[in-house]
KOLKOLGU-663875 format. One record per residue (C-alpha): x, y, z; residue number from 1. Coordinates in nm, 3 decimals, m for minus. Last residue first. Layout:
% KOLKOLGU-663875
       X       Y       Z  nr
       X       Y       Z NUM
...
This chain:
% KOLKOLGU-663875
       X       Y       Z  nr
  m2.896   3.647   0.002 310
  m3.083   3.429  m0.243 309
  m3.388   3.305  m0.161 308
  m3.661   3.534  m0.186 307
  m3.995   3.394  m0.157 306
  m4.202   3.441  m0.485 305
  m4.539   3.566  m0.398 304
  m4.901   3.410  m0.274 303
  m4.730   3.190   0.003 302
  m4.973   2.898   0.111 301
  m5.179   2.822   0.338 300
  m5.250   2.562   0.288 299
  m5.050   2.330   0.143 298
  m5.134   2.022   0.377 297
  m5.019   1.679   0.233 296
  m5.230   1.413   0.335 295
  m5.075   1.033   0.362 294
  m5.091   0.770   0.070 293
  m5.349   0.532   0.120 292
  m5.652   0.674  m0.048 291
  m5.427   0.726  m0.381 290
  m5.449   1.054  m0.615 289
  m5.613   1.251  m0.344 288
  m5.415   1.109  m0.043 287
  m5.097   1.279  m0.241 286
  m4.945   1.391  m0.520 285
  m4.915   1.740  m0.523 284
  m4.858   1.925  m0.930 283
  m5.268   1.915  m0.946 282
  m5.318   2.054  m0.580 281
  m5.125   2.358  m0.685 280
  m5.396   2.469  m0.992 279
  m5.656   2.423  m0.795 278
  m5.582   2.685  m0.507 277
  m5.507   2.876  m0.824 276
  m5.178   3.158  m0.632 275
  m4.946   3.043  m0.878 274
  m4.599   2.886  m0.906 273
  m4.571   2.692  m0.574 272
  m4.467   2.900  m0.324 271
  m4.442   2.747   0.057 270
  m4.649   2.844   0.379 269
  m4.782   2.526   0.407 268
  m4.649   2.188   0.359 267
  m4.713   1.955   0.673 266
  m4.681   1.661   0.604 265
  m4.883   1.364   0.710 264
  m4.724   0.969   0.801 263
  m4.804   0.690   0.577 262
  m4.555   0.719   0.263 261
  m4.440   0.406   0.207 260
  m4.617   0.434  m0.201 259
  m4.395   0.786  m0.274 258
  m4.556   1.045  m0.189 257
  m4.527   1.362  m0.422 256
  m4.442   1.780  m0.464 255
  m4.403   1.948  m0.740 254
  m4.502   1.695  m0.939 253
  m4.432   1.522  m1.233 252
  m4.156   1.829  m1.447 251
  m4.106   2.051  m1.167 250
  m4.263   2.417  m1.244 249
  m4.289   2.539  m0.906 248
  m4.120   2.486  m0.575 247
  m4.033   2.782  m0.320 246
  m3.939   2.748  m0.034 245
  m4.065   3.009   0.262 244
  m4.104   2.690   0.477 243
  m4.057   2.300   0.483 242
  m4.014   2.123   0.818 241
  m3.864   1.771   0.820 240
  m3.980   1.567   1.151 239
  m4.162   1.234   0.978 238
  m4.052   1.143   0.559 237
  m4.165   0.759   0.512 236
  m4.016   0.831   0.160 235
  m4.129   1.172   0.015 234
  m3.988   1.327  m0.340 233
  m3.997   1.732  m0.346 232
  m3.967   1.898  m0.683 231
  m3.992   1.548  m0.870 230
  m3.920   1.512  m1.255 229
  m3.687   1.837  m1.125 228
  m3.737   2.180  m1.301 227
  m3.755   2.384  m1.023 226
  m3.723   2.414  m0.643 225
  m3.544   2.751  m0.529 224
  m3.474   2.699  m0.133 223
  m3.581   2.960   0.113 222
  m3.590   2.692   0.436 221
  m3.608   2.322   0.470 220
  m3.545   2.193   0.780 219
  m3.430   1.915   0.934 218
  m3.485   1.647   1.209 217
  m3.523   1.385   0.983 216
  m3.727   0.980   1.043 215
  m3.848   0.841   0.699 214
  m3.684   0.954   0.456 213
  m3.589   1.268   0.280 212
  m3.609   1.343  m0.139 211
  m3.516   1.682  m0.252 210
  m3.468   1.782  m0.587 209
  m3.614   1.479  m0.774 208
  m3.539   1.209  m1.090 207
  m3.338   1.436  m1.330 206
  m3.167   1.728  m1.154 205
  m3.333   2.018  m1.320 204
  m3.280   2.233  m1.073 203
  m3.190   2.271  m0.667 202
  m3.069   2.661  m0.557 201
  m3.033   2.643  m0.221 200
  m3.114   2.918   0.020 199
  m3.145   2.690   0.333 198
  m3.076   2.331   0.370 197
  m3.067   2.265   0.749 196
  m2.981   1.880   0.853 195
  m3.025   1.593   1.144 194
  m3.014   1.218   0.992 193
  m3.247   0.941   0.939 192
  m3.243   0.929   0.598 191
  m3.105   1.240   0.309 190
  m3.121   1.260  m0.039 189
  m3.049   1.610  m0.229 188
  m3.023   1.634  m0.576 187
  m3.020   1.373  m0.794 186
  m2.967   1.289  m1.185 185
  m2.815   1.560  m1.167 184
  m2.849   1.863  m1.381 183
  m2.828   2.143  m1.075 182
  m2.747   2.177  m0.698 181
  m2.627   2.526  m0.680 180
  m2.547   2.601  m0.351 179
  m2.676   2.896  m0.042 178
  m2.635   2.713   0.250 177
  m2.617   2.276   0.302 176
  m2.534   2.262   0.693 175
  m2.553   1.825   0.714 174
  m2.563   1.568   1.052 173
  m2.537   1.223   1.049 172
  m2.718   0.999   1.294 171
  m2.438   0.813   1.429 170
  m2.623   0.374   1.504 169
  m2.351   0.269   1.373 168
  m2.029   0.511   1.311 167
  m1.679   0.241   1.437 166
  m1.889   0.023   1.143 165
  m1.995  m0.329   1.215 164
  m2.363  m0.296   1.300 163
  m2.370  m0.188   0.848 162
  m2.690  m0.152   0.821 161
  m2.848   0.153   1.017 160
  m2.573   0.389   1.009 159
  m2.679   0.736   0.994 158
  m2.726   0.874   0.632 157
  m2.628   1.202   0.410 156
  m2.652   1.282   0.023 155
  m2.522   1.540  m0.183 154
  m2.498   1.633  m0.557 153
  m2.635   1.236  m0.659 152
  m2.514   1.074  m0.987 151
  m2.306   1.380  m1.049 150
  m2.361   1.646  m1.339 149
  m2.314   1.923  m1.141 148
  m2.321   1.998  m0.763 147
  m2.243   2.353  m0.669 146
  m2.034   2.532  m0.371 145
  m2.121   2.809  m0.182 144
  m2.170   2.629   0.169 143
  m2.091   2.299   0.295 142
  m2.096   2.216   0.684 141
  m1.977   1.888   0.736 140
  m2.056   1.610   1.076 139
  m2.114   1.245   1.013 138
  m2.307   0.951   1.071 137
  m2.235   0.844   0.719 136
  m2.245   1.131   0.443 135
  m2.209   1.114   0.054 134
  m2.064   1.459  m0.091 133
  m2.009   1.499  m0.450 132
  m2.248   1.108  m0.520 131
  m2.169   0.928  m0.837 130
  m1.920   1.194  m0.912 129
  m1.872   1.381  m1.215 128
  m1.874   1.727  m1.088 127
  m1.826   1.918  m0.758 126
  m1.744   2.227  m0.733 125
  m1.595   2.423  m0.417 124
  m1.650   2.774  m0.263 123
  m1.687   2.586   0.051 122
  m1.643   2.227   0.269 121
  m1.630   2.173   0.638 120
  m1.530   1.947   0.844 119
  m1.642   1.933   1.201 118
  m1.708   1.497   1.256 117
  m1.672   1.244   1.095 116
  m1.820   0.929   1.130 115
  m1.812   0.759   0.744 114
  m1.721   1.112   0.523 113
  m1.754   0.973   0.169 112
  m1.580   1.215  m0.129 111
  m1.762   1.082  m0.376 110
  m1.723   0.767  m0.627 109
  m1.576   0.883  m0.960 108
  m1.652   0.899  m1.315 107
  m1.962   0.819  m1.157 106
  m2.157   1.096  m1.348 105
  m1.929   1.160  m1.662 104
  m1.571   1.303  m1.771 103
  m1.499   1.174  m2.137 102
  m1.142   1.356  m2.164 101
  m1.105   1.115  m1.768 100
  m0.931   1.284  m1.486  99
  m1.315   1.331  m1.335  98
  m1.384   1.647  m1.123  97
  m1.306   1.740  m0.723  96
  m1.237   2.202  m0.798  95
  m1.193   2.387  m0.495  94
  m1.280   2.784  m0.596  93
  m1.004   3.048  m0.660  92
  m1.266   3.312  m0.820  91
  m1.542   3.350  m0.486  90
  m1.274   3.168  m0.207  89
  m1.260   2.775  m0.123  88
  m1.230   2.607   0.233  87
  m1.113   2.273   0.193  86
  m1.134   2.168   0.530  85
  m1.199   1.774   0.575  84
  m1.162   1.628   0.877  83
  m1.067   1.235   1.015  82
  m1.371   0.938   0.882  81
  m1.330   1.119   0.559  80
  m1.315   0.924   0.262  79
  m1.179   1.051  m0.107  78
  m1.285   0.831  m0.369  77
  m1.189   0.605  m0.609  76
  m1.422   0.400  m0.824  75
  m1.616   0.082  m0.649  74
  m1.765   0.286  m0.380  73
  m1.733   0.238  m0.005  72
  m1.943   0.153   0.264  71
  m1.906  m0.238   0.178  70
  m1.975  m0.566   0.008  69
  m1.778  m0.428  m0.270  68
  m1.437  m0.482  m0.099  67
  m1.171  m0.189  m0.027  66
  m0.845  m0.007  m0.053  65
  m0.950   0.020  m0.365  64
  m0.618   0.105  m0.635  63
  m0.606  m0.259  m0.696  62
  m0.901  m0.266  m0.949  61
  m1.183  m0.532  m0.953  60
  m1.386  m0.221  m0.888  59
  m1.379   0.013  m1.184  58
  m1.137   0.276  m1.164  57
  m1.194   0.657  m1.356  56
  m0.880   0.869  m1.238  55
  m1.015   1.124  m0.999  54
  m0.890   1.500  m1.045  53
  m0.828   1.735  m0.754  52
  m0.849   2.138  m0.850  51
  m0.713   2.284  m0.591  50
  m0.802   2.665  m0.638  49
  m0.828   2.824  m0.293  48
  m0.632   2.566  m0.025  47
  m0.729   2.193   0.026  46
  m0.668   2.114   0.451  45
  m0.718   1.721   0.562  44
  m0.688   1.709   0.889  43
  m0.593   1.327   1.141  42
  m0.707   1.247   1.381  41
  m0.943   0.958   1.235  40
  m0.766   0.864   0.901  39
  m0.826   1.075   0.599  38
  m0.895   0.804   0.334  37
  m0.767   0.761  m0.030  36
  m0.906   0.531  m0.257  35
  m0.771   0.511  m0.644  34
  m0.515   0.687  m0.933  33
  m0.588   1.039  m0.719  32
  m0.438   1.335  m0.926  31
  m0.405   1.690  m0.722  30
  m0.355   2.008  m0.902  29
  m0.217   2.317  m0.707  28
  m0.248   2.252  m0.305  27
  m0.332   1.954  m0.042  26
  m0.222   2.016   0.250  25
  m0.256   1.728   0.535  24
  m0.245   1.618   0.821  23
  m0.055   1.297   0.922  22
  m0.228   0.971   0.890  21
  m0.324   0.997   0.488  20
  m0.445   0.615   0.418  19
  m0.369   0.530   0.100  18
  m0.398   0.381  m0.289  17
  m0.193   0.689  m0.535  16
  m0.214   1.017  m0.496  15
  m0.038   1.218  m0.802  14
   0.094   1.560  m0.763  13
   0.143   1.926  m0.959  12
   0.161   2.244  m0.744  11
   0.408   2.026  m0.488  10
   0.209   1.907  m0.175   9
   0.236   2.034   0.181   8
   0.391   1.713   0.387   7
   0.203   1.443   0.625   6
   0.281   1.156   0.304   5
   0.075   0.958   0.129   4
   0.097   0.563   0.244   3
   0.142   0.323  m0.126   2
   0.008  m0.016  m0.036   1
């Protein structure tokens, strides 16, 4: 196994499969050829303007740190067990992307947070990942970032499946503010976790804008959610507060219940693109269309669009 040293990086460097065990700085252009893990107790700091490019590998590649039956991706990824501090600046954004000439979604795995706390990602762009950011049982803040052409822009969850994982049973808490999540297959998905999702543009994603699942203590506020197949897709969702969002002109439904949505959902005080109650109801799929589903309450609704930029 090739280990990554704890020294500062040169302007251009190639990082192979390995584990970062000491505080490390990346700058310039960094080519990642396999899985890289930031070990517990270590911090990886990425300087403004850094470009991190992931080589395309498959699940049988020797560049994978772990087997397929694990909470990891078969493609190259950056695994955070310690902490990631990636603070770009306007005009000097940090780039996470594919190294392929014919780059496409899922060329690389994710920036994958596993039982980690205190990470910060600001002014960064995530392109052509399976998941731009993915978190199991982790806390992090994501601000002023762009997620474009990924499988899913951002996903986070508590670990309920792998009992041997040190973070088993721990809920994620993720704050996402002032981001653009656009033209992915899915926007933001989260499950059995806590979060704040505010002042984001979530648009033109192929399948969904937001997909909250099960027991989530989350506030969804002042977001622009438009042009997705389903703006908000609900799966056994409870504990989520929606307010002052603009949820309109999504291709299938603005808000839709999945088959298992048993819990009523409060969607009052959001803007649905019109003040015509009948037209709003036509863009919501709930108990009125299928009596086995819960009811979505949307009245009173906002009479005009909410501010979603600060």
